[in-house]
C-alpha positions, 0 to 999 in steps of 0.5 A: 061266684058270679063274675063282675062282667059277663055271664061267666061264673067262678067256683072255688074250694079247697081239698086236703087229706085232712078235710077229705081223708078218704082221698088217701085211698086213691093211690096210683104208683105210690102217689095219692091222686084226685080220681077222675070220678071226682073231676066228673063230680066237680064239673057236674056240680059246677054245671048244675050251678048254672043250669047245665046238668049235662057234660058234653065233653070233659078232658083230663090233661094233668093229674092232681097230686094231693099232698100229704100235708097242706091244702090244694086250692081248686078253681072251676071257671065257667064261661058265658053261654053260647047261642045253644046255651053250651058253656066252656069250663076248666078246672085249675089247682094250686098248692098251699102249705106244702112241705116244700116251704114255698110261698102259696102265692108263688105257686103257679096254677095248673090246668087239670081239665077242660070241657063243655057243659050244656043244659039236659037234653030231652032226646035221652036214649040211654037204656037201663032195661038190663039193670032194671030187670032180674038181677043178675040177668039170666045167662051172666057168668060170675067173675071171681073177685077174691083176689081183684084188689091184690091184682090191682095193687100189683098193677099199681093201684093201691086202693084203700077201704073207701075205694074198695066198693066193688062187690060183684061182677059178671060177664054177659056177652061182651059187657061186664056187669058189676055191683058196687057199694060205698064202704060204711066209712064213707057211706054217710057222705053219699048225700053230699055228692051227685054220685060219690067219686069212690062209688063211681070209681068202684063201679068203673073198676070193672073196666079192668075185666075188659082188658081195654089196655091190655092184661095187667095195664093200669088205666084211668078216665081220660075223656068223658062224653055225654056224662049225666047224673039222674039221682043223688046220694046213692049208696049202692049201684049196678053198672053195665060196662060196654066196650066201644070201637074195635080197639075197646079203648072206650066204654059206655056206662049205665048205672042204676041204684040197687032197685033199678032206678037210673043214677048216672050214664056216660055215653062214652068214656076214653081210658088211657094207660098210666105212665108211672114215670110221668106221674112220679115227675108230676108228684115231685113238681106238685108235692114239693113245689119244684124242690127235690128235698122235703121233710118226711116223717117216719113213725118210730117203734118202741126202741130204747133211746138211751141207756142211762139214768134220767129225771124230770127237770122239775125233780132235779131243779137248778138250785139243788146240790144233788147228782144230776143224771145223764138225761134231764127232760123238760116238759113244755106245756101245750096250749090244749092242756087243761083247756087253758094250757100252760100259759101264752106263747111268750110266757112259755117260750121265755120259761124255756129260754130261762131254763136253757140259759140257766142250764148253760150257766151252771157247771153241774149240768156240764155232764148231762143233756137237756131234753125239751119235749114239745107236744103238737108242735108240728103236723106229722101226718094228715090225720094230725089236729091243728098245730099247738102254737105254744109248742111250735114257738118252742120248737122253732126257737130251739131250731133257730138257736141250734143249741142242740148238738144232737137231735132226736125225732119222735112221733110217739108219746114219751112214757118212762118205763124205768128209772134207767131208761127213757123208752117211747111207747106205741104211737098215740094221740096227741102226737109228741112233736120233736125232741130237742137234745140239748148237749153240752159235750163241748168244753165249758169255755166254748159254751160260756163264750157262745152264750155270752156272745149271744146275750151281748149282741142281743140275739136272744129272741123276745116274746 
């Protein structure tokens, strides 16, 4: 987006585990973070849009927490060029649709990174001879990686499959040589990036072998200097990691594809240890919008939920005179069923309302519980599809009316296995939403008086 005044530029976008599920594989200290390599990709992509495909400097300030549910809005702001063509840039984010329930417009913007972009330099002196020659080079000593990811997990890095791309490593003098390849799950996305962040991250995982911050100390990128991509869409790479300075807290990075063609270079990459306490504090602030409380969904195994007889509501009926079991299940139609669903929001909510009113008005149901089952009414995880508006309306109405004396929660498909018990089977999709247990254990006069007060005062919602 070009600005109305000046020669600056603003790029915007959104991130979430729904649109970029591979990000879930980058968890540090139990918190899903946008990897530092993704910030590098963002900076270079933004720079290329204004003719600056070289990152002179990129400093990462604050971790960007990816929430389990909801989106993160990104802004990459690029200033007007100075006399030498260099441009200042910043990367900000703001959460939306998080579990904290705060209005997105009230969320403050957080600055995560700032840097300087410039046009490509002609005097590039990066050397790739070691990576372009015989591989691995003569004299390189193999490093055992059989337990590498287990050791990283013990140090606080829980890498998912997308980030487990480190295939081999060698010691060559004071340098570390690595081979990395994108797993099949994400290799199809390689062409969309200059260098896929998961692949670049896998190549940089070799820094753990350099002990730049001491044995067992997790480190992350902090300051990038002289970053440039030379080709796009690589799936398999070779990398040479060389320590810089006496402390070894920085490395020089050279990357080629598996044929020796240059892919990327970083003149200097400073690393820093991870402060797990600070990371958890950032997670609470960013993921929960400042609240100490949030809704978390837990998957439930196949356990019986009741030990008494049950029946479908349509089998029992309201006008029949037969016995009523202890549990009666009302299935709520969803918008996705049969393409057209079981009716509009108003029709379905009105139907459920009529059933509940009838239930409270008949004495034959006094000893039973009504279970209203919705499907897809809420998003229980990042892999879930869009919310079913019909089910969500019923789910919300039941919650507002507080008709339930006892509530049950399930993320499984409810399937009857006998006439004596109602047992959830292993989780399948689509997810069954919240199961509202509508109890009438109160004495009849309290139920009647409550229903009568709601009707008289006009509290019943209308579609």
